[in-house]
All heavy atoms as an XYZ file, in Angstrom:
819
protein
N       0.851     -1.177      0.000
C       0.000      0.000      0.000
C       0.892      1.233      0.000
O       1.722      1.403      0.880
C      -0.884     -0.040      1.243
C      -1.836      1.121      1.385
S      -3.141      1.280      0.152
C      -4.080     -0.196      0.392
N       0.715      2.077     -0.989
C       1.462      3.324     -1.072
C       0.806      4.396     -0.219
O      -0.316      4.229      0.271
N       1.534      5.472     -0.046
C       1.023      6.575      0.758
C       1.334      7.900      0.079
O       2.425      8.100     -0.451
C       1.657      6.535      2.152
C       1.190      5.326      2.946
C       2.009      5.038      4.160
N       3.440      4.835      3.955
C       4.004      3.740      3.424
N       3.262      2.747      3.003
N       5.311      3.638      3.319
N       0.373      8.790      0.125
C       0.527     10.145     -0.391
C       0.444     11.076      0.801
O      -0.565     11.090      1.524
C      -0.581     10.462     -1.399
C      -0.647     11.895     -1.927
C       0.605     12.239     -2.718
C      -1.881     12.081     -2.784
N       1.519     11.806      1.051
C       1.535     12.791      2.142
C       1.240     14.147      1.518
O       1.908     14.555      0.565
C       2.889     12.797      2.844
C       3.122     11.555      3.659
C       3.710     10.435      3.090
C       2.730     11.491      4.990
C       3.918      9.278      3.833
C       2.931     10.342      5.739
C       3.531      9.244      5.151
O       3.723      8.103      5.889
N       0.264     14.822      2.065
C      -0.227     16.071      1.490
C      -0.069     17.207      2.487
O      -0.514     17.112      3.631
C      -1.700     15.897      1.113
C      -2.345     17.137      0.579
C      -2.000     17.634     -0.668
C      -3.295     17.811      1.314
C      -2.594     18.775     -1.159
C      -3.903     18.949      0.828
C      -3.545     19.429     -0.416
O      -4.132     20.547     -0.903
N       0.597     18.265      2.074
C       0.773     19.421      2.941
C       1.583     19.060      4.165
O       2.497     18.248      4.106
N       1.209     19.623      5.302
C       1.953     19.350      6.530
C       1.287     18.266      7.375
O       1.652     18.060      8.529
C       2.136     20.632      7.343
C       0.819     21.273      7.748
O      -0.253     20.724      7.415
O       0.855     22.330      8.406
N       0.331     17.550      6.803
C      -0.356     16.487      7.538
C       0.584     15.298      7.733
O       1.250     14.859      6.801
C      -1.594     16.025      6.775
O      -2.196     14.931      7.437
N       0.624     14.787      8.953
C       1.439     13.606      9.245
C       0.690     12.330      8.875
O       1.287     11.263      8.783
C       1.809     13.583     10.722
N      -0.606     12.450      8.647
C      -1.424     11.287      8.294
C      -1.478     11.140      6.772
O      -1.926     12.043      6.063
C      -2.833     11.437      8.846
C      -3.673     10.240      8.534
C      -4.691      9.964      9.608
O      -4.554     10.481     10.722
O      -5.623      9.227      9.320
N      -1.040      9.982      6.257
C      -1.016      9.811      4.798
C      -2.382      9.418      4.242
O      -3.268      8.963      4.963
C      -0.023      8.672      4.616
C      -0.202      7.836      5.838
C      -0.467      8.830      6.948
N      -2.496      9.578      2.945
C      -3.622      9.054      2.192
C      -3.126      7.725      1.638
O      -2.115      7.689      0.918
C      -4.014     10.012      1.048
C      -4.426     11.365      1.623
C      -5.117      9.402      0.194
C      -4.456     12.484      0.596
N      -3.778      6.631      1.993
C      -3.346      5.304      1.551
C      -3.942      4.989      0.188
O      -5.166      5.031      0.019
C      -3.759      4.239      2.569
C      -3.044      4.424      3.877
O      -1.834      4.614      3.913
N      -3.786      4.360      4.971
N      -3.063      4.689     -0.752
C      -3.467      4.353     -2.112
C      -2.590      3.190     -2.565
O      -1.372      3.225     -2.378
C      -3.291      5.553     -3.069
C      -4.141      6.737     -2.598
C      -3.656      5.165     -4.505
C      -3.906      8.025     -3.382
N      -3.194      2.203     -3.154
C      -2.461      1.040     -3.632
C      -1.298      1.499     -4.535
O      -1.438      2.456     -5.293
C      -3.447      0.126     -4.385
C      -2.901     -1.201     -4.804
C      -2.281     -1.164     -6.182
O      -2.761     -0.417     -7.038
O      -1.285     -1.879     -6.378
N      -0.137      0.845     -4.422
C       1.083      1.252     -5.125
C       0.877      1.490     -6.620
O       1.327      2.493     -7.162
C       2.182      0.199     -4.954
C       3.131      0.500     -3.815
O       2.797      1.329     -2.944
O       4.224     -0.099     -3.797
N       0.231      0.551     -7.298
C       0.062      0.667     -8.759
C      -0.775      1.907     -9.100
O      -0.438      2.653    -10.004
C      -0.566     -0.603     -9.311
C      -0.731     -0.583    -10.810
C      -1.011     -1.971    -11.367
N      -1.362     -1.896    -12.770
C      -0.510     -1.663    -13.749
N       0.761     -1.500    -13.484
N      -0.916     -1.598    -15.007
N      -1.861      2.105     -8.362
C      -2.708      3.273     -8.600
C      -1.938      4.557     -8.307
O      -2.024      5.538     -9.060
C      -3.971      3.194     -7.744
N      -1.156      4.552     -7.219
C      -0.387      5.744     -6.853
C       0.654      6.083     -7.918
O       0.883      7.255     -8.219
C       0.273      5.544     -5.487
C       0.970      6.760     -4.888
C       0.012      7.941     -4.723
C       1.603      6.397     -3.542
N       1.269      5.076     -8.513
C       2.258      5.312     -9.568
C       1.616      6.003    -10.768
O       2.200      6.913    -11.367
C       2.900      3.991     -9.995
N       0.412      5.605    -11.108
C      -0.292      6.227    -12.231
C      -0.744      7.642    -11.874
O      -0.629      8.564    -12.677
C      -1.473      5.351    -12.658
C      -1.046      4.130    -13.408
N      -0.479      3.039    -12.780
C      -1.077      3.850    -14.729
C      -0.186      2.133    -13.689
N      -0.545      2.593    -14.885
N      -1.253      7.797    -10.657
C      -1.658      9.129    -10.197
C      -0.471     10.086    -10.180
O      -0.605     11.253    -10.548
C      -2.223      9.049     -8.784
C      -3.708      8.907     -8.624
C      -4.065      8.800     -7.159
C      -4.458     10.039     -9.279
N       0.688      9.591     -9.763
C       1.883     10.439     -9.676
C       2.212     11.058    -11.029
O       2.548     12.245    -11.105
C       3.071      9.622     -9.169
C       4.326     10.455     -8.973
C       5.482      9.585     -8.534
C       6.350      9.347     -9.730
N       7.595      8.670     -9.474
N       2.068     10.310    -12.089
C       2.352     10.822    -13.431
C       1.417     11.974    -13.764
O       1.842     13.035    -14.225
C       2.230      9.698    -14.476
C       3.339      8.673    -14.264
C       2.251     10.263    -15.896
C       3.156      7.391    -15.049
N       0.129     11.779    -13.510
C      -0.865     12.813    -13.829
C      -0.677     14.034    -12.934
O      -0.677     15.177    -13.413
C      -2.292     12.236    -13.699
C      -3.343     13.318    -13.889
C      -2.495     11.105    -14.698
N      -0.485     13.814    -11.640
C      -0.323     14.919    -10.702
C       0.929     15.724    -11.034
O       0.894     16.955    -11.097
C      -0.280     14.403     -9.250
C      -1.667     13.909     -8.839
C       0.218     15.480     -8.297
C      -1.695     13.159     -7.504
N       2.038     15.032    -11.267
C       3.296     15.732    -11.579
C       3.172     16.543    -12.867
O       3.671     17.670    -12.946
C       4.441     14.732    -11.684
N       2.485     15.996    -13.848
C       2.301     16.719    -15.111
C       1.503     17.998    -14.891
O       1.876     19.068    -15.378
C       1.591     15.818    -16.142
O       2.408     14.670    -16.382
C       1.351     16.557    -17.450
N       0.402     17.894    -14.154
C      -0.438     19.070    -13.902
C       0.319     20.122    -13.085
O       0.288     21.307    -13.413
C      -1.713     18.675    -13.153
C      -2.637     17.742    -13.889
C      -3.469     18.411    -14.918
C      -4.573     19.233    -14.308
N      -5.322     19.979    -15.306
N       1.002     19.687    -12.029
C       1.708     20.646    -11.170
C       2.897     21.274    -11.892
O       3.202     22.439    -11.673
C       2.142     19.973     -9.866
C       0.999     19.525     -8.954
C       1.552     18.833     -7.714
C       0.100     20.694     -8.571
N       3.553     20.511    -12.765
C       4.667     21.058    -13.547
C       4.180     22.201    -14.442
O       4.912     23.149    -14.717
C       5.294     19.949    -14.400
C       6.591     20.329    -15.040
C       7.263     19.192    -15.810
N       7.167     17.898    -15.175
C       6.488     16.848    -15.656
N       5.835     16.937    -16.803
N       6.463     15.707    -15.023
N       2.938     22.113    -14.872
C       2.336     23.166    -15.706
C       1.776     24.302    -14.853
O       1.112     25.191    -15.355
C       1.216     22.580    -16.550
C       1.681     21.587    -17.583
C       0.496     21.017    -18.315
N       0.908     20.006    -19.258
C       0.157     19.001    -19.667
N      -1.087     18.887    -19.215
N       0.605     18.123    -20.519
N       1.995     24.201    -13.543
C       1.514     25.207    -12.594
C      -0.014     25.250    -12.532
O      -0.605     26.300    -12.309
C       2.083     26.587    -12.926
C       2.480     27.326    -11.677
O       2.677     26.737    -10.625
N       2.576     28.635    -11.787
N      -0.641     24.089    -12.710
C      -2.099     23.988    -12.677
C      -2.555     23.456    -11.323
O      -1.975     22.519    -10.791
C      -2.588     23.047    -13.783
C      -2.253     23.538    -15.180
C      -2.641     22.546    -16.262
O      -3.379     21.571    -15.976
O      -2.198     22.738    -17.399
N      -3.594     24.049    -10.785
C      -4.227     23.576     -9.556
C      -5.458     22.765     -9.931
O      -6.093     23.024    -10.958
C      -4.659     24.759     -8.700
O      -3.548     25.549     -8.376
N      -5.813     21.789     -9.096
C      -6.946     20.915     -9.402
C      -7.305     20.124     -8.149
O      -6.603     20.183     -7.141
C      -6.607     19.957    -10.559
C      -5.374     19.131    -10.293
C      -5.469     17.835     -9.847
C      -4.114     19.682    -10.476
C      -4.340     17.089     -9.581
C      -2.969     18.944    -10.231
C      -3.082     17.639     -9.771
N      -8.412     19.392     -8.212
C      -8.803     18.544     -7.092
C      -8.463     17.088     -7.399
O      -8.356     16.687     -8.560
C     -10.309     18.649     -6.777
O     -11.055     18.262     -7.937
C     -10.686     20.055     -6.353
N      -8.315     16.318     -6.333
C      -8.122     14.871     -6.419
C      -9.164     14.242     -5.505
O      -9.245     14.599     -4.321
C      -6.716     14.474     -5.971
C      -6.461     12.979     -5.740
C      -6.653     12.183     -7.030
C      -5.065     12.761     -5.172
N      -9.960     13.339     -6.057
C     -11.022     12.680     -5.289
C     -10.854     11.174     -5.347
O     -10.396     10.626     -6.354
C     -12.397     13.038     -5.867
O     -12.604     14.430     -5.851
N     -11.253     10.508     -4.257
C     -11.179      9.051     -4.198
C     -12.217      8.539     -3.218
O     -12.665      9.245     -2.337
C      -9.781      8.575     -3.793
C      -9.420      8.954     -2.391
C      -9.579      8.195     -1.262
C      -8.883     10.204     -1.950
N      -9.168      8.896     -0.153
C      -8.727     10.135     -0.556
C      -8.496     11.388     -2.597
C      -8.221     11.193      0.199
C      -7.997     12.425     -1.848
C      -7.859     12.325     -0.470
N     -12.591      7.263     -3.408
C     -13.473      6.579     -2.467
C     -12.606      6.021     -1.350
O     -11.483      5.564     -1.602
C     -14.214      5.428     -3.147
C     -15.331      5.902     -4.051
C     -15.986      4.715     -4.677
N     -14.943      4.045     -5.472
C     -15.110      3.496     -6.638
N     -16.282      3.455     -7.159
N     -14.120      2.946     -7.294
N     -13.120      6.030     -0.145
C     -12.368      5.487      0.982
C     -12.181      3.986      0.819
O     -13.064      3.292      0.304
C     -13.092      5.778      2.294
C     -13.168      7.239      2.591
N     -13.954      7.744      3.594
C     -12.552      8.320      2.029
C     -13.826      9.068      3.636
N     -12.979      9.429      2.686
N     -11.035      3.501      1.266
C     -10.699      2.088      1.162
C     -11.530      1.271      2.143
O     -12.039      1.792      3.135
C      -9.209      1.892      1.446
N     -11.639     -0.028      1.856
C     -12.313     -0.921      2.792
C     -11.604     -0.843      4.132
O     -10.383     -0.768      4.193
C     -12.284     -2.350      2.270
C     -13.306     -2.618      1.194
C     -13.384     -4.097      0.855
O     -13.286     -4.941      1.770
O     -13.527     -4.384     -0.340
N     -12.373     -0.843      5.199
C     -11.793     -0.743      6.530
C     -11.777      0.687      7.044
O     -11.660      0.917      8.241
N     -11.867      1.673      6.136
C     -11.965      3.078      6.537
C     -13.439      3.445      6.623
O     -14.305      2.693      6.180
C     -11.275      3.990      5.507
C      -9.765      3.828      5.494
O      -9.216      3.274      6.468
O      -9.132      4.248      4.504
N     -13.707      4.605      7.168
C     -15.089      5.084      7.215
C     -15.640      5.160      5.790
O     -14.928      5.553      4.860
C     -15.142      6.456      7.878
N     -16.884      4.768      5.619
C     -17.513      4.799      4.301
C     -17.564      6.239      3.811
O     -17.810      7.158      4.586
C     -18.942      4.209      4.369
C     -19.642      4.312      3.026
C     -18.878      2.754      4.826
N     -17.312      6.439      2.532
C     -17.421      7.772      1.955
C     -16.348      8.039      0.926
O     -15.747      7.121      0.380
N     -16.138      9.299      0.687
C     -15.132      9.725     -0.286
C     -14.504     11.009      0.200
O     -15.053     11.704      1.053
C     -15.728      9.895     -1.672
C     -16.856     10.886     -1.744
C     -17.575     10.815     -3.098
N     -18.846     11.494     -3.039
C     -19.007     12.795     -3.196
N     -17.984     13.566     -3.450
N     -20.202     13.344     -3.114
N     -13.338     11.324     -0.339
C     -12.621     12.541      0.045
C     -12.134     13.265     -1.195
O     -11.950     12.663     -2.254
C     -11.406     12.205      0.920
O     -11.796     11.688      2.164
N     -11.908     14.550     -1.045
C     -11.348     15.390     -2.102
C     -10.351     16.346     -1.470
O     -10.616     16.898     -0.403
C     -12.457     16.212     -2.809
O     -13.409     15.311     -3.400
C     -11.879     17.106     -3.890
N      -9.202     16.513     -2.129
C      -8.230     17.512     -1.703
C      -7.941     18.441     -2.870
O      -8.118     18.078     -4.029
C      -6.906     16.881     -1.182
C      -6.268     15.982     -2.241
C      -7.138     16.150      0.126
C      -4.897     15.441     -1.853
N      -7.516     19.650     -2.549
C      -7.129     20.651     -3.534
C      -5.618     20.581     -3.681
O      -4.880     20.716     -2.711
C      -7.555     22.035     -3.062
C      -7.153     23.143     -3.980
C      -6.160     24.054     -3.771
C      -7.715     23.461     -5.248
N      -6.077     24.919     -4.826
C      -7.027     24.577     -5.755
C      -8.745     22.900     -6.020
C      -7.325     25.150     -6.990
C      -9.038     23.476     -7.243
C      -8.336     24.586     -7.712
N      -5.148     20.319     -4.898
C      -3.717     20.238     -5.166
C      -3.259     21.524     -5.830
O      -3.868     21.986     -6.798
C      -3.403     19.039     -6.060
C      -3.669     17.689     -5.406
C      -3.658     16.581     -6.433
C      -2.657     17.428     -4.326
N      -2.197     22.099     -5.289
C      -1.645     23.357     -5.777
C      -0.127     23.212     -5.786
O       0.441     22.561     -4.902
C      -2.081     24.497     -4.847
C      -1.678     25.837     -5.331
N      -0.427     26.372     -5.082
C      -2.348     26.757     -6.061
C      -0.348     27.566     -5.641
N      -1.513     27.823     -6.232
N       0.555     23.808     -6.768
C       2.011     23.666     -6.847
C       2.765     24.098     -5.589
O       3.875     23.621     -5.346
C       2.392     24.552     -8.033
C       1.166     24.594     -8.881
C       0.010     24.539     -7.918
N       2.178     24.950     -4.763
C       2.888     25.419     -3.567
C       2.697     24.507     -2.351
O       3.340     24.715     -1.322
C       2.438     26.834     -3.210
O       1.096     26.818     -2.770
N       1.829     23.498     -2.460
C       1.566     22.597     -1.336
C       2.448     21.357     -1.483
O       2.418     20.682     -2.508
C       0.083     22.198     -1.280
C      -0.795     23.443     -1.113
C      -0.174     21.214     -0.142
C      -2.279     23.191     -1.270
N       3.250     21.059     -0.459
C       4.159     19.902     -0.553
C       3.418     18.572     -0.693
O       2.379     18.360     -0.066
C       4.932     19.929      0.762
C       4.635     21.229      1.401
C       3.375     21.754      0.812
N       3.974     17.709     -1.527
C       3.461     16.353     -1.723
C       4.628     15.385     -1.622
O       5.735     15.693     -2.053
C       2.876     16.193     -3.126
C       1.508     16.748     -3.420
C       1.198     16.574     -4.899
C       0.458     16.048     -2.596
N       4.357     14.209     -1.081
C       5.379     13.173     -1.059
C       4.704     11.846     -1.351
O       3.694     11.499     -0.735
C       6.080     13.119      0.298
C       7.196     12.096      0.343
C       8.095     12.287      1.552
N       7.387     12.333      2.808
C       7.446     11.366      3.735
N       8.195     10.303      3.556
N       6.776     11.495      4.863
N       5.241     11.120     -2.318
C       4.736      9.819     -2.705
C       5.649      8.761     -2.095
O       6.859      8.807     -2.299
C       4.753      9.667     -4.230
C       3.906     10.674     -4.953
C       4.424     11.923     -5.291
C       2.607     10.378     -5.306
C       3.655     12.855     -5.967
C       1.824     11.308     -5.986
C       2.346     12.551     -6.313
N       5.083      7.800     -1.372
C       5.861      6.726     -0.760
C       5.280      5.405     -1.248
O       4.077      5.157     -1.110
C       5.807      6.795      0.782
C       6.581      5.638      1.395
C       6.341      8.128      1.276
N       6.150      4.579     -1.817
C       5.727      3.298     -2.369
C       6.307      2.160     -1.537
O       7.469      2.212     -1.145
C       6.206      3.164     -3.818
C       5.651      4.220     -4.724
C       6.323      5.421     -4.921
C       4.449      4.024     -5.380
C       5.808      6.401     -5.749
C       3.926      4.998     -6.211
C       4.601      6.194     -6.401
N       5.507      1.128     -1.300
C       6.007     -0.047     -0.593
C       6.919     -0.885     -1.483
O       7.881     -1.464     -1.015
C       4.850     -0.915     -0.088
C       4.208     -0.338      1.167
O       4.817      0.536      1.810
O       3.093     -0.774      1.498
N       6.595     -0.948     -2.762
C       7.390     -1.729     -3.708
C       8.615     -0.935     -4.151
O       8.510      0.245     -4.462
C       6.560     -2.100     -4.937
C       5.365     -2.983     -4.621
C       5.769     -4.361     -4.134
O       6.760     -4.921     -4.650
O       5.099     -4.870     -3.219
N       9.767     -1.604     -4.188
C      11.003     -0.943     -4.608
C      11.022     -0.693     -6.119
O      11.580      0.306     -6.580
C      12.213     -1.786     -4.209
N      10.416     -1.574     -6.883
C      10.390     -1.446     -8.336
C       9.107     -0.761     -8.788
O       8.029     -1.053     -8.274
C      10.487     -2.823     -9.003
C      11.768     -3.563     -8.682
C      13.008     -2.856     -9.198
O      12.959     -2.322    -10.321
O      14.017     -2.827     -8.485
N       9.244      0.134     -9.761
C       8.065      0.807    -10.320
C       7.257     -0.189    -11.152
O       7.839     -1.022    -11.852
C       8.498      1.982    -11.186
N       5.930     -0.116    -11.076
C       5.108     -1.038    -11.868
C       5.105     -0.639    -13.338
O       5.455      0.485    -13.695
C       3.714     -0.859    -11.272
C       3.703      0.548    -10.795
C       5.109      0.807    -10.306
N       4.697     -1.568    -14.173
C       4.507     -1.251    -15.586
C       3.339     -0.269    -15.672
O       2.314     -0.439    -15.009
C       4.185     -2.520    -16.372
C       4.062     -2.281    -17.856
C       3.868     -3.575    -18.622
O       4.384     -4.615    -18.190
O       3.181     -3.527    -19.658
N       3.518      0.760    -16.465
C       2.503      1.818    -16.561
C       1.538      1.520    -17.711
O       1.952      1.175    -18.815
C       3.175      3.198    -16.771
C       4.054      3.544    -15.567
C       2.142      4.286    -17.024
C       3.313      3.653    -14.238
N       0.256      1.656    -17.419
C      -0.792      1.494    -18.421
C      -1.105      2.861    -19.022
O      -1.629      3.738    -18.322
C      -2.050      0.914    -17.770
O      -3.170      1.093    -18.606
N      -0.783      3.019    -20.280
C      -1.036      4.291    -20.957
C      -2.524      4.646    -20.912
O      -2.894      5.793    -20.687
C      -0.538      4.238    -22.398
C      -0.969      5.445    -23.195
C      -0.422      5.448    -24.587
N       0.589      6.483    -24.595
C       1.660      6.484    -25.319
N       1.905      5.493    -26.123
N       2.510      7.475    -25.269
N      -3.390      3.653    -21.094
C      -4.831      3.951    -21.114
C      -5.322      4.410    -19.740
O      -6.211      5.261    -19.653
C      -5.639      2.747    -21.604
O      -5.508      1.654    -20.734
N      -4.759      3.864    -18.654
C      -5.160      4.298    -17.316
C      -4.682      5.718    -17.049
O      -5.423      6.549    -16.517
C      -4.620      3.335    -16.259
C      -5.276      3.447    -14.909
C      -6.376      4.199    -14.579
C      -4.878      2.793    -13.719
N      -6.674      4.041    -13.242
C      -5.768      3.180    -12.688
C      -3.848      1.906    -13.407
C      -5.667      2.715    -11.388
C      -3.756      1.443    -12.105
C      -4.649      1.840    -11.112
N      -3.449      6.030    -17.454
C      -2.940      7.394    -17.300
C      -3.817      8.355    -18.098
O      -4.192      9.423    -17.602
C      -1.462      7.503    -17.739
C      -1.025      8.954    -17.819
C      -0.565      6.723    -16.784
N      -4.183      7.982    -19.310
C      -5.034      8.843    -20.142
C      -6.402      9.044    -19.498
O      -6.939     10.150    -19.511
C      -5.178      8.255    -21.545
C      -3.915      8.376    -22.366
C      -3.997      7.640    -23.697
O      -5.012      6.923    -23.952
O      -3.026      7.758    -24.468
N      -6.960      7.989    -18.912
C      -8.259      8.093    -18.240
C      -8.169      9.050    -17.049
O      -9.044      9.912    -16.863
C      -8.703      6.704    -17.780
O      -9.903      6.775    -17.081
N      -7.117      8.923    -16.259
C      -6.923      9.824    -15.117
C      -6.671     11.252    -15.593
O      -7.200     12.208    -15.019
C      -5.754      9.336    -14.253
C      -5.978      8.022    -13.504
C      -4.667      7.509    -12.936
C      -7.024      8.180    -12.422
N      -5.874     11.411    -16.648
C      -5.572     12.745    -17.181
C      -6.834     13.403    -17.732
O      -7.028     14.609    -17.556
C      -4.498     12.663    -18.254
N      -7.678     12.625    -18.378
C      -8.935     13.185    -18.896
C      -9.794     13.698    -17.756
O     -10.407     14.760    -17.859
C      -9.699     12.153    -19.718
C      -9.070     11.914    -21.066
O      -8.317     12.739    -21.574
N      -9.347     10.766    -21.644
N      -9.837     12.944    -16.652
C     -10.627     13.423    -15.515
C      -9.977     14.663    -14.907
O     -10.667     15.549    -14.420
C     -10.821     12.325    -14.460
O      -9.637     12.046    -13.744
N      -8.643     14.748    -14.967
C      -7.929     15.915    -14.430
C      -8.315     17.190    -15.165
O      -8.313     18.268    -14.585
C      -6.420     15.710    -14.515
N      -8.647     17.054    -16.425
C      -8.989     18.217    -17.236
C     -10.470     18.553    -17.198
O     -10.914     19.474    -17.862
C      -8.524     18.000    -18.679
C      -7.019     17.935    -18.762
O      -6.316     18.647    -18.056
N      -6.508     17.068    -19.609
N     -11.230     17.808    -16.386
C     -12.658     18.092    -16.261
C     -12.885     19.047    -15.091
O     -11.991     19.281    -14.276
C     -13.437     16.793    -16.028
O     -13.192     16.318    -14.717
N     -14.081     19.558    -14.978
C     -14.399     20.481    -13.879
C     -14.384     19.762    -12.532
O     -14.236     20.400    -11.498
C     -15.755     21.142    -14.113
O     -16.766     20.160    -14.167
N     -14.512     18.438    -12.526
C     -14.504     17.678    -11.280
C     -13.115     17.318    -10.791
O     -12.962     16.793     -9.695
N     -12.078     17.583    -11.586
C     -10.714     17.259    -11.193
C     -10.403     15.783    -11.347
O     -11.201     15.022    -11.881
N      -9.237     15.377    -10.874
C      -8.807     13.988    -10.991
C      -9.660     13.127    -10.065
O      -9.783     13.414     -8.876
C      -7.319     13.808    -10.602
C      -6.918     12.340    -10.664
C      -6.416     14.630    -11.486
N     -10.232     12.086    -10.627
C     -10.963     11.104     -9.839
C     -10.222      9.788     -9.975
O      -9.988      9.323    -11.091
C     -12.411     10.948    -10.342
O     -13.063     12.225    -10.261
C     -13.172      9.939     -9.500
N      -9.827      9.226     -8.842
C      -9.118      7.952     -8.865
C     -10.104      6.873     -9.256
O     -10.980      6.503     -8.479
C      -8.483      7.650     -7.508
C      -7.702      6.348     -7.416
C      -6.629      6.267     -8.490
C      -7.082      6.194     -6.047
N      -9.984      6.424    -10.487
C     -10.848      5.366    -11.001
C     -10.041      4.076    -11.067
O      -8.815      4.100    -11.174
C     -11.404      5.722    -12.402
C     -12.332      6.920    -12.323
C     -10.281      5.974    -13.391
N     -10.744      2.959    -11.004
C     -10.083      1.670    -11.110
C      -9.511      1.497    -12.511
O     -10.040      2.046    -13.487
C     -11.065      0.529    -10.829
C     -11.527      0.504     -9.376
O     -10.769      0.981     -8.503
O     -12.652      0.022     -9.132
N      -8.452      0.720    -12.580
C      -7.840      0.417    -13.869
C      -8.780     -0.460    -14.661
O      -9.345     -1.422    -14.147
C      -6.508     -0.294    -13.663
C      -5.804     -0.636    -14.946
C      -4.429     -1.236    -14.722
O      -4.112     -1.631    -13.588
O      -3.668     -1.310    -15.693
N      -8.983     -0.104    -15.912
C      -9.806     -0.906    -16.812
C      -8.861     -1.768    -17.626
O      -8.065     -1.256    -18.416
C     -10.648     -0.010    -17.732
C     -11.430     -0.784    -18.741
N     -12.521     -1.544    -18.393
C     -11.251     -0.950    -20.064
C     -12.993     -2.131    -19.483
N     -12.255     -1.790    -20.506
N      -8.931     -3.067    -17.414
C      -8.060     -3.989    -18.140
C      -8.860     -4.553    -19.289
O      -9.908     -5.182    -19.093
C      -7.566     -5.121    -17.215
C      -6.693     -6.092    -17.980
C      -6.845     -4.552    -16.022
N      -8.351     -4.291    -20.499
C      -9.035     -4.799    -21.678
C      -8.667     -6.253    -21.870
O      -7.488     -6.620    -21.817
C      -8.635     -3.976    -22.904
C      -9.122     -2.554    -22.835
C      -8.788     -1.777    -24.088
O      -8.625     -2.400    -25.154
O      -8.685     -0.554    -23.994
N      -9.665     -7.073    -22.090
C      -9.390     -8.485    -22.335
C      -9.131     -8.673    -23.822
O      -9.760     -8.050    -24.657
C     -10.556     -9.342    -21.878
O     -11.720     -8.980    -22.583
N      -8.168     -9.509    -24.100
C      -7.877     -9.784    -25.508
C      -8.690    -11.014    -25.908
O      -8.731    -12.019    -25.201
C      -6.392    -10.026    -25.720
O      -5.962    -11.083    -24.901
N      -9.359    -10.904    -27.024
C     -10.167    -12.019    -27.509
C      -9.449    -12.677    -28.675
O      -8.907    -11.977    -29.545
C     -11.569    -11.537    -27.951
O     -11.410    -10.492    -28.910
C     -12.370    -11.043    -26.770
N      -9.420    -13.993    -28.701
C      -8.740    -14.668    -29.802
C      -9.429    -14.390    -31.136
O     -10.646    -14.244    -31.188
C      -8.829    -16.155    -29.449
C      -9.572    -16.262    -28.156
C      -9.975    -14.886    -27.739
N      -8.635    -14.318    -32.198
C      -9.186    -14.029    -33.527
C      -9.838    -15.219    -34.146
O      -9.669    -16.314    -33.852
C      -8.077    -13.528    -34.436
């Protein structure tokens, strides 16, 4: 389980490593462009039911911590899906990875 530390909060946002790696690409791209936006996610099982949203701004410190030493293989379609949501009025919404099944010809 990866962790995203936001601002001066000592309490991390827990996000699965693979999802966090994909989010990091989208977040870093937006912040590098000096763009502010929101990030929303559903609470994980075991946490209080609900969802949360934070406002991301280039001046607010972020730290990504991964449990896995090796970076996962990146899914271009998942990054594109997250990036598309980043450009919407609702901001980035952490959506599950959509794995396309290959059908034999």
